[in-house]
N, C-alpha and C positions, 0 to 999 in steps of 0.2 A: 634528772639530768640538769646540769647548770653549766654556764660558760663564764670563764674569767679571761678576758682578752682573747688570746688564741688557744686557750686550753678548755677542753671539755671534760667535766667531772661527772661520773655516773655513780650514784649512791644507792644503797639499799633503802627502800621506802620506809621500812619499819624501824631500822636502827640508825640510818643516816651514815653508815660506814661506807667509805669509798670502795667501790667495786672495780672501776676502771678509770684510767686517766689517759686522755688522748691529746695530742698536740697537732693543731691545724696550721695551715700555711699562713694565715693572716687572722686579723681580729674577727671573731664570729659575730654575725649580726642576726642570725635566726637559727633555731634548732627545732627539730620535729621528729617524734618517734614514728616508726612504721606501725601499722595496725596490730601486728603480732608482737611488738616490742623486741624484735630481734635485731633491728637496724635503727640507726639514728643518723639523720642528715644534718650537716652544718653548712649553712649558706654564708658565703663571704661576697656580698653584693659588689663591694668596691673593686674586688679583683675579678669578679665574674666567674667564680669557682664554687662548686659544691663538693664537699667531701662526705663520704658515707662510711660509717664504722659498724662493725659487727660485734654484738655482745657475746656470741658463741665462739667466734674465732677472732680474738683481739689482734692477731697479726694481719688479718685480711682488711683491706680498705679499698675504697673506690674514689676516684677523682674525676669530676665532670667539669670540663673547662669550656665555657661558651665563647671564649675568644673575643673577637672584636664586636660580636653581637651584643655583649654585655648581659647583665642579669638584674632584674628588678623584683622577682618573686620566685619562690620554689616551694613545692609541696609534694607529699606522697599521694599516690593513688590508693584506693581502699585495699588493694591486694598486698600492699607493702613491698612490691617488687618493681614498681615503675615510679619514676620521678618526673614531675612536670615543671619545667623551667620556663618562665616568661622572660623574653629578651627585652632589651631597652626599647623605648618608644612603642612597646607592645606590637612589634612587627610579627611575632609568631610565638607559639608555645611549642617547646621541644619535649617530646616524651621519650625518656631514656629507660631501657629495660635492663635491669641488673642480671636477669637470667640469660637472655640471648644476646645482650649487648647491641641490640638493634635500636634504631632511632626513628621516630615518627614525628611529623610536623602538623600543627594546626595553625592555619594562617588567619590573619586579621582579627586577633582577639581584641576586645574592646577594653579600653582603660576606664573601668568603673569600679564602684565600691565592692561589688561581689559579682565577678564575671565568670567564675567557674564553680559549678555545683555538682556534686556527686549524689546519686541516690544512696539511701542508707544501706542497702544490700550490696552496694559497690558494683552493680552491673552496668550502670549507664552514667555518663557525665554530660552535662549541658554546658555549652560555652557561648557566652555573649560575644557577638561579632559586630564590627562596623566596617562596611564597605560601600563605596559609591554614595556616601552621605546618608546611608540607611542602616537601621538596626536589624540584625538577624540573630537567630539562635540555631546552633548545630548540636545535635544529640549523637554521641558516639557510644559504641559498645566497648566497654573497658577490656574485654578479653582479647580483642584483636585490633582495637582502635580504628575500626571501620565506621564510616559515617552511616548513621541510621536514618536521621531526618535532618532537613535543613529548611528553615522557613523564615520569612520576615515577620517582624512584630509591628503592631500598630502603636509605636511609641515615637515621641519626638527625640528623646535622648535617654535611652535605656540606662537605668541606674543600678539595677541588681536583679539576680535570679535566685530562687531557692526552691528545692524540691520539698513536697510534703513527705513526712517520714515513711509513708507506705510506698513512695516512689511512683504514684499514679498521676500526680498533678504537679505541674511546674508553675510557680508564681513568678511573674515578671512585673516590675514596677518602673514607672517613669521618673524623671528628674522631679525635684520638689517644685519646679515651676509649672508642672502639669500633673494634676491629681488623676492617676490612672493605674489600676492594677489589672493585669491580664492573666488568665488561668488557662494553661495549655495541657492537653493530654500527652501521653508518651509518643503518639504518632503525629504530633504537631497541630492537632485540631484546637481551635479556640473554643474553650468551654464556656467562658463567661468573661465579661469586662465590667469592672466596678469603678465608679467615679462618685465621690461624695459631694463635691462642689467644684466650681470651675476656676475662679480667678485668683484667690489668695494662694499662698504657699501651701503645698500639698503634703505628700507622704514623707515621714521622717524615719520610721522604723517598721519592721514587719517580723512576725513570729508565728510559726505553726505550732499547734498543740501536738504533743507526742502521739495522740491517737489519730491525727490527720483530720479530725472532725471540725476544727475551728482554725480560722486564719485571723490573727489580730493585727490591725493596722493602726499604728500610732501616727498622728498628724500634727501639723503646726498649729492647728486650731485648739490644741490642748485636749483632744478627745482620742479615745481608742474605740475603733469600730470592729465588731466581731462578725465575720462571715461564716455561714454554715456550709458543710460539704455536700449538701443535697441540691440546693438551688443556687448556691453561691450568692445569696442575698444577705443583707445585713439583718441580724437578729436582735442586736442591741448596740448601744454605744455608751461608753463610760466617760463622764465628765471629771475634771480635776479642779474643782473650785478651791479658792483660797480659804474658805470657811467650811468646816465640817459640821453639819447640823443634824444628821440622822442619828437617832438614839440607838440604832442597831449597829453602829460603827464603833469599834474600840480604838481609841487614840492613845498610843504610847508615846511619851515624850522623854527624850534623854535628858537627864539632869546630872550636873557635876557638882561635887562637893569635896572639900578637903577633909581628910580623916582627922579625927580628934586625937590628940596626943596627951597622955597624962603628964602633968607638970613634974611629978616625982621622977619620971624617966629621963627628964632633960639633963644633959650633961654638956660640958664644954671642954675640949671640942667634942661635937656629937659623933657617935659611931656612924659607920657608913650606912648601916641598915636604918638607923634613926633619921639620918639626913635625907635619905631617899624617901622615907615615909612622910617627913615634914613637908617636902616640896612636891609630892605627888598628889594627884587628884583621883578620886574614884568616880565611876560613872554607873548609873543605874537608870531603869525606866520607871516612870510614874504614869499611872492611868489618869487622863484628864477627862472631866465631864464636858460633854458637848453643850453648846456650840464652842468649837475651838478654831482660832485663827492661826493659819500657818504662815511661815515667813515667805513673803512673795517678793520676787525681784522683777522690777519692771525692765523689759528688754530694751536694748538700744536699737531703735528702728532704722537708723541710717548707716548701719554697719552690716557687712556680710555675715552669714551664718549666725543669725540672732539666737540667743539662748531662750527659746520659747518652743513649746510643743513637747510631745511625748517622744523622748529620744532613747529610752531604754525600756524593754519589756521582755518577759520570759515566763513560760508556763512551767508549773511544777511537773515532776515526773509522773504523777498519778492523774494529771489533767484536771485536778480539782481547783487549782488556784492560778491566778495570773498576777505577777508583780510588775509594776510600772513606775517610771519616774517622769514627772513633768519638769522640763528643764528650767522653767521660770519659778518653780517651787523646788529648788535643788536639794533641800535638806530632807525631803520626805520620800518615803517608799509607800506606794499604795498597793494593797493586797486585796484582790477581788475574788470572791467565791464564784466559780464558774457554774457550779450546780444550781445556785440560786440567782446568778447574774446580778449580784449585789456587792457593794463595797463592804468588806469584812473588817479590815484593819488598816490603820495608817500609823507608820513609824516616823516620827520627826526627830532627826538627829541634830546635834549641835553644829556639825560641819556638813559640807557638800558631799552627797553620795558619789563615791568614785566608782564603785562596782558592786553588783550583787549577783549571786548565782545560787540555784537550787541544788540541794542534795540529790544526786542521781537515783537514790533508792527510796526516799520518803519525802513527804512535804515539809522540808526544813530549809529555810532561806538564810544564807550567810551574806552579810553586808559589811562593807568597809568604807571609811570616810576620810582616809588620809591621816588618821590618828593611830595611836598604838593599841587600839582595841578592835576586836572583831565582834560583830553583833549577830546573834542567832535568833530567828523566829520560827516557831512551829505553832500549830493550833493550840498547844498546851500553854503557850506564853512566849516571852522573849527575855534574853539575857545579854549583858555586855561582858566580854571576857578580855581582861588585860593581858597583853603579851609580856611574859616575865623577862627580866634581863635588864642590864644597864644600858643607858643611852636611849635615844629617842628613835624607836622603830616605827616609822610612818607607813602604814599599810595602804598601798595604792591599787593593789589587785590581789585576787585570790582564785584558787582553783581546787575543786573537790577531787578526791581520789574516787575512782570508779566504784569502790565498795561503799563509799559514804562514811568510812571510819576515820578519815583524816582529810586535811586540806592543806595546801601550800599557801602561805601568806607572803606576799612580795612587797618589798620597799624598793627604792630606786637602785640600791646597790647591795641589798642583803635579802635573804629569804629565811623563813623558818617553817616548821611543820607543826600544825595543830592536830593533836590526836583526840578523838572523841570516844568516850567509853560507852559501849552499848549496854542497855539494861538487860539483865538476865531474865529470860522468859520462864 
């Protein structure tokens, strides 16, 4: 699905043929599929309205108007039949049921980076709350939206919450001014508290491994710390130095070169194909011998949100690898082998890393840098793929299909689909 102004276009994922075309009341600012792909919501925050469309019944539609309360966020519940709308100033979260047309309210939601978290099985939802100048967490049962647990947290300014994939442990972390990670059980008991240091800027990013065995914490001190699920103690920490010295680490560097054109083929005026090949550049990876110095950007210390520390991290679907980006070495992706707890590969690009995401089915990482190329890494090696077509298609974001057979590549105002051929077994 994609939106153009006030129109929603639904296409077939394999052929890109238009399946449905819907017209909304205003310019669409957010879209999201339900978990079963039968419904799609379109949020128009300026108007305070959410419209829901059915793929099975194109004539059916639903309109939710928050009125004077306004709207700043909207999302589906995991069952795909309830919509959670957050009103302006985070006064409340309104839960709308598409089945019974009933409405439930959750008061005092906290305005933070990640204040609502569902368990993977969809049975429970945790909501970060702020009341009487203190932080709280409420856990609700998603089947009837009844309160299961309500407890206060030992945080100065709660920044985010996230469930482990198995739904047994909830991680809550404090603002970057206070290094603190708290781990709670489903019944609200504090299982453990972790603090690496006290005074400098603290936590920047957090990621659970798919097996729930590890919690990775990216910090402003340019390190990733890995906690284990048995004792919730640190088992290792990964540094991100500007110079790679270990001989066991493979360093791939992106290099760019202009293609050679035979002089016999030159003509005036040149053909369109020849002109595009003359002014285009090709990209590939070269393996560099260690030690290798990476491009390091010194952060500006007297400005807010300094570009320093580990701001992006993600585990592969098989739990074997962890990909990270240190924001003051913005052109490099670090890939760590979790089985050996060692740095395995470093990819250094020519431009800043905009986004990376693992294939949901196998250890294969896709990276984009704002150029017209997408980069793929797997244990077998890595490759740069040029997006075909005229014009400059600058990829700023990407998203894998759940099957791992294709991915959507996004620029600021266009998208394309990259299909990957699977090897025959």
